[in-house]
C-alpha positions in Angstrom: -61.0 -47.2 28.7 -59.3 -49.7 31.6 -58.9 -48.3 34.7 -55.5 -47.5 36.1 -56.5 -49.2 39.4 -58.4 -51.9 40.8 -60.9 -50.2 43.5 -61.3 -52.9 45.8 -57.8 -53.7 46.2 -55.8 -50.9 44.9 -53.4 -52.5 42.6 -52.5 -51.4 39.7 -55.0 -53.4 36.6 -53.1 -56.4 35.3 -53.1 -54.3 31.8 -50.4 -51.7 33.6 -48.7 -54.3 35.9 -48.1 -56.1 32.3 -47.0 -52.9 30.5 -44.4 -52.3 33.3 -43.1 -56.0 33.1 -43.2 -55.6 29.3 -40.9 -52.1 30.1 -37.9 -53.9 31.8 -37.8 -56.5 29.0 -39.8 -58.8 26.4 -41.9 -61.5 27.6 -43.9 -64.2 26.2 -47.3 -64.2 26.3 -47.6 -67.2 28.6 -44.9 -65.8 30.7 -46.9 -62.5 31.5 -49.9 -64.7 32.0 -48.3 -66.5 34.9 -46.8 -63.5 36.4 -50.1 -62.0 36.5 -51.8 -64.9 37.8 -49.0 -65.0 40.6 -49.6 -61.6 41.5 -53.4 -62.2 42.0 -55.1 -61.1 39.0 -58.1 -63.4 37.8 -57.6 -65.5 34.4 -60.2 -63.9 32.4 -58.5 -60.1 33.4 -54.9 -61.5 32.5 -56.2 -62.5 29.1 -58.2 -59.4 28.2 -54.9 -57.2 29.4 -52.7 -59.7 27.2 -55.0 -59.5 24.4 -55.1 -55.5 24.7 -51.1 -55.6 24.6 -50.7 -57.4 21.6 -52.9 -55.6 19.5 -51.3 -52.7 20.4 -47.9 -54.3 19.3 -46.3 -54.1 22.7 -46.5 -57.7 23.3 -45.6 -60.4 20.6 -44.3 -63.8 20.5 -42.4 -63.6 17.5 -40.3 -60.3 19.0 -39.9 -62.1 21.7 -38.6 -65.3 20.3 -36.2 -63.1 17.9 -35.0 -61.3 20.9 -34.0 -64.4 23.1 -32.5 -66.7 19.8 -30.4 -63.5 19.1 -29.4 -63.1 23.2 -28.6 -66.8 23.9 -26.8 -67.5 20.6 -24.5 -64.6 21.7 -24.2 -66.2 24.9 -22.7 -69.2 23.2 -25.9 -71.3 23.5 -26.8 -73.9 20.7 -30.1 -74.4 18.7 -31.2 -77.7 20.7 -30.9 -75.5 24.1 -32.9 -72.6 22.4 -35.6 -74.5 21.2 -36.2 -76.2 24.5 -36.1 -72.5 26.1 -38.4 -71.2 23.6 -40.8 -74.3 24.1 -40.6 -73.7 28.0 -42.0 -70.3 27.3 -45.1 -71.5 25.5 -44.2 -71.2 22.0 -45.4 -73.1 19.0 -43.3 -75.9 17.3 -44.1 -74.5 13.9 -43.0 -70.9 15.3 -39.8 -72.3 17.0 -38.6 -73.4 14.0 -39.5 -70.5 11.8 -37.7 -68.2 14.3 -34.5 -71.0 14.5 -34.5 -71.0 10.5 -34.6 -67.3 10.1 -31.6 -66.9 12.5 -28.7 -65.4 11.3 -26.7 -67.2 13.2 -23.8 -69.6 12.0 -23.8 -72.5 14.8 -20.5 -74.2 13.4 -18.7 -71.2 14.4 -20.3 -70.2 17.2 -19.6 -73.6 18.7 -15.9 -73.3 17.4 -16.0 -70.1 19.4 -16.9 -71.3 22.3 -14.8 -74.3 22.5 -11.7 -71.9 21.9 -13.1 -69.9 24.7 -13.2 -72.7 27.0 -10.5 -75.1 25.6 -8.0 -72.3 24.0 -7.3 -73.2 20.6 -5.2 -76.1 20.6 -6.5 -79.7 19.5 -7.1 -82.0 22.2 -4.5 -84.5 22.6 -6.1 -87.7 22.7 -9.6 -89.3 22.2 -10.7 -88.5 26.3 -10.0 -84.9 25.9 -12.1 -84.7 22.5 -15.0 -86.5 24.4 -14.8 -84.2 27.3 -15.0 -81.1 24.5 -17.6 -82.8 22.8 -19.6 -83.1 26.2 -19.2 -79.6 26.8 -20.8 -78.5 23.4 -23.4 -80.9 23.5 -24.7 -79.7 27.3 -24.5 -76.1 25.5 -27.3 -77.2 22.7 -25.2 -77.9 19.7 -26.7 -80.5 17.7 -24.4 -83.6 17.6 -23.2 -83.1 13.5 -22.0 -80.2 14.7 -20.3 -81.1 17.5 -18.5 -84.0 15.4 -17.8 -81.4 12.8 -16.1 -78.9 15.3 -14.1 -81.2 17.5 -13.8 -84.3 15.4 -14.8 -86.3 17.9 -17.3 -89.5 17.4 -20.8 -88.1 19.2 -23.7 -90.1 19.0 -26.7 -88.6 16.9 -29.2 -90.1 19.1 -28.5 -86.9 21.2 -30.2 -84.9 18.5 -33.2 -86.9 18.8 -34.0 -85.8 22.3 -34.3 -82.4 22.3 
């Protein structure tokens, strides 16, 4: 069994530190390892602690990804933004694709809700206003096809290729 404290420095073990972080919220494996390294834990000790947490199902990248997608979609972000955020947490492209495909989110309805929240229910009076609304949705991470269908604005599909 791992010690609760390191005898030399009297700091909590890497396992206990990571467990404390997970008690607050879900973390990706990469995020936890980075936080442990920043707190001064050796890479091997951090890796062993994370392996143990994974075996005990306290840390799970799939669960983290699902939670993040649910949370960010509820905040009004689109799939392209979520893909980039999940990538920054060290998740593989295959895992990201699977989580986004399994997410029960109506991206068109989500985009429309964000548009109405920001601009009200009225339609855009002119082309310039439609473009402004389209840029708003693109910045929130919605693909060009979704933006086009919701705003009826001409949007370049090249924006989808950037993510």
